[in-house]
N, C-alpha and C positions, 0 to 999 in steps of 0.2 A: 363178672365184674366183681372184685371184693368191695365190701361197704369202705367208705372213706376212713381213713384214721382217724384217731379223738385226738385232738390237738393239746396232747402234753408238753409240746415245746418248754426248753428254760433256754432264756437266752442268757449263754458267758458272760462273763466278767471282762468291758471292753479292751484293758489293756493284753490281759493276757491275749485274748482272742486273735487283736490285731496284731503282736509278737511271733504268736502262732503264723500267723497268713503270710507272716513278711517271711518268716524261716521256710514255709513250704513253697513258696515262688522261689526263693534266692538256691535252695534245694533242687526245683526243677530246671531253673535255667542253670546253675553251676554244674549239676549233675548228669546235662543231658546226653549225653555221651553213653552213659549207665541205663538212667531210666526211662530213654527215650526207646528203646529196644525193649526191655523191658514191658510197657507199656504194651508194645506191639506184640510180646509173647503172649499176655495174660490174655487178652483180644484173640487171638489166634488159637490159643490152647482152651478158654474156651467155647469158639468156634469150631474146633475138631469133638470136643467132648461131647456138644450138642448133637451134631453130624452122627458121633459114632451110637448115639444110644436112639438115634434114630434106625440107623441102620440093624441093630439088635434088636429092635421092636418087630422087623418083617418076618414073618413069619412063610416057608414054602412047605407045605407037607407037615412033616413033624423037624423039620430042619430052622434051623434059627443061628445066624451068625453070633460067634462069640463077640466077645468085646476086642480082645488083640485083632481079630478079623475087620469088625468095625472098623477099628484103629488104623490097623492099614490101607485099607480103601480111601479113609479120609486123608492121610496123609498125602498116600498115591498122588490124589486128586487136586492139593493143593502143590504140589511137586509140576504137576503135570501143568496148573494153571500158571504159574511164575515162569515156566520153560518157554508155553506161548507167548507171554505176555513180552519175555527177553527178545522173541525171535519179531513180533511184530516191531516194537520199536527199533530195536538193530537193524530191519530190513527197511522200515521207511525214513530212513535219517536220509538216506542218499535219495532217495524220490524225491523228499522235501526241497533238496537243494537243485533237483533238475528242475522241478516246475516253479520254482520262485521268480526267476526271469518271466514267466507266462502271470503270475499272478500280477508283478509288479506293472507289465503292460497293459492288463485289464484296469488295474488300479487308474494308471494313464488315462485310460477312455472312461471312464466315472469321471475322473476330473474334469476332462473336454465335455462332456454332458451335464455337469453343474457350471461348469463356464458358464455354457450357453443359456440353463435358467435360469440360474442364480447372479451372475456376474464375474466377472475375472476376480475382484478383491478376494469373493470367499473362497473362489476356489484357487488361488493361489494360496491362501490361508492354508487350505484342505494340504495342496500340494504340498506345502512347506514342512506339515506335519508326516506325514508318508513320507519325506523325504528322511527325516531324525529318524524312523525306525531303521536299529542297528541289527539286522539280523545275525551278523556274527555271533553279538553280543548274546543274543536268545540263545543260540546255540551253544554257548559257552555255559550258562548259565541252568540249561536244561542237563547237559551233560554235567555239569559239578552235582547236580539233584543226583542225578541217575548215579554217580559215583558215591553219593552219600549212604544213598539208599542200599545200594549194595554191600558196603563197609558196615551197614547195619543190619545187613541182611545174616551173616557169620552170626553175630551174637544174641539175634532175635531165634538162630536155630539151636544155638547151645540151650537159651533159655526155656525155650520151647520143651525140647529133650528133658531139662533138670524138672520142669515144672509136672509131666506128664508121670517121670519118671518115679517122683515124692509123693505123687496122687495118693497111693496106698497106704502112708505112713502119717495122713495127716488126722487120721483118729487118732492113735499113738500120742500123740503131738497136742492134741484138744486134751486128752485123758489129763497128759503131764502140766497144762498150763493150767486148768480147771479140776481139781481134784473132788470138788463136789459135785456129785451127781446131778443135782436141781442146775447148779449156774453153767457145766457141761450141757445141760438140754438144753436150756434157754439159748445159750448161745452156738448150740449147733442148730437148732431151727431156724435162727437168724442167718447165718450162714448158709443154707439151704435154700431159702426164701431168696437171698440176695442173688446166690448163683443162678437158680431158677430163672427169677426175673431178667439177669443180667442176659442170659443163655438164650432164654426167647426171644428178646430184643436180637438181639445180634443174629441168629439164626434167620428169622423172619426179615428183617434188613437185610440181610447177605442176600438171601432169595430173592427179594423183590427189585434189588440190584441189579444182579445179575440177568432175571427177565426183561427190565429195562434197557439195560445194555444189550442186551439179543434183539430184540424187537426195533431200538434205536439204529444197530446195526445192519438189518434186513431192510428197514426202510433207505438209509443213504448206500446200499450197496446197490438197491433197485434203482434208484436214482441216477447212481455214476458218481458220487461224490470222493473226493479223493479222501486217502486216508479212512476210509470209514472205521477201520478196525481199531485202529486210535484211538478216534472219536467214542465209540463205543465202547473202549477201554476207560476214557476220561469220564463217560455220562457215570459208568459202572461205579466208578470213585464218586464222583458229585454225589452221587444219588444218596450218600449221606449224610450230606448237607442240605434240609430241610429247606425246602421252598431255594434260598439259594443257589445252592446245588443244584437244583430244577432249572432254575433260568439261566446258569451259565451252560449247562448241558444242551441248551436249545440255540444259545445266541451264537455260539463258536461257530456249530457246525452250519448255522444259515448264513453268517456272514461271508464263512470259507463259499458257498453257494453261489451267494452273490458275487464274487471275484473270478468263480471259475468259472460260472458258464455264463453266456453273451445272452441269457434273456430273464425275466424275473419268474418267468414259473416256475423252475425248480428251485430256487428260493424258498416261493411263497408255497408250494408243495412239502418241502423238507421242513420246513419252520411250524408247518402246520400240523404234518402227522407225529412229528416231536413233540410238539405242545400236546397232541392228543395222547401221546403216549403214558409223557408225566403227569400229567391230569389223570387219567383211568388209574394207572398202577397207585400212585400217590393217594387220591381221593378216592377211590371207588374200592379197590381190590386189595390195600395193603391193611385198611383199618378193619375189613371184613376177617380178616387174623390176626389184628394185635389187639382188637375188641374195642381200640380207641385212639385218638391221636398221640404221638408224644408228647403233650400239653408242655410242650416246653416253652415258654417266651418268645417272643421275635426279638425280643430287643437282648436276652438271653442267649442266641444262636448267635446274632451278629457280636457280641462282647465275647462269646466263647469262642468265637472265629477268631477276633482278633488278639485276643489274650495265647491262646495256642500257638498261634502263627508266628506273636514277636517271641515265644518262649523256644519252641521249637521245630521255627520254620513250615516247610511244606508238608512235612508228615504230619506236625500239629494240628494245620488247616484242616489234612483230611481227617483228622482222629477227634477233632474239637469237639463236634457233636455225639458221636459214641461217648466219649470219657465225661461230657455232659451228664448223661443222660445214665450212664453206672453211677454217676457221684449222685444224681437227684433219688435213685433208687435205692443207694447206699441210706441216703437220708433221712428218706421215709420210713424206714424200719427202726431207726434209732429215736427215741421221745425229743432228748436233747441237744439233736439235729434236723428234727422235722420240720425246725423253722427256715432254714436254707433250703428244703424240697419246697416248700410253699412258696418260697421268692423265686425260686427257678423255675416253677409253673407259670401255665397260662393262666389258669384260672384261681387258683388258690386252692385247690382239689387235690390230694395225693393217695394214692392207694399203698396197701400194705398190710402187712400184720407186726407191728411194733413187738417189743419182749421187754 
């Protein structure tokens, strides 16, 4: 682990700083049609480059994959994963329509049991809340979100293609921007350090998310939980949100188990095993690879979730913590911005190599 960065941070003038922040927020909101796909493309490109480098390091005798081979394999895996996800979501929408009446009947049974234990007044309130659930509205919102994501997918693909194609010309651009050798060397080291830190985080977090989703799928499928594939996909995505995502990833399938099964045993088993999976990977296995926790303040996690959700909707919520981590890593490497990284951190200690 690197030694803590020396605190050389300089606070900017308040008025220009506030105006700059307001301008950035306005640009993020009004330019989301362009910037949201670009942000996704940057994260995907970083992940592709990281996986490509890992593949090219594998040696089988005297044979080692060339970069274009590793990149082709990485892109193929991403495309295959997207096709599997699309197939899962498309196939289970009709299944959800089919089983919904059964869930409603089970909810009515639960309400009847609550009525006998807690009284009719509380039971009637619960029943009234259940009656307010507009299933068709939920389906419309999900469909709308899916259409939005698919619309972004075309732009994301183009951005990724251009980012990968222009990778080799970045050195020439760096020389043109910073003709002095000393400046160019300092900026090059800074960018390399930021990219490496960001790449390591995204690669490890994605790998841990995949393992969490797969183990959760095994648990849910073994217990016979409906829509195990969809829940596993949701758990994979939610795993990018520390603590909050883990809690939601346990609560949602557990609640479905409570509605689906006639006894509490499956509910208790699913809730217990999913909690065990989340705790083991998030608190034992992942820190072994990262060397330490994200060191993000819990308040910052909530604020980032609210901010990015308000700016970019559901896509922004899933990108909130990765984006904040990238921001913290970036600021930690620049002396004038290290105070931002300190505020974002949990304990005020940041790592990196400033230039």
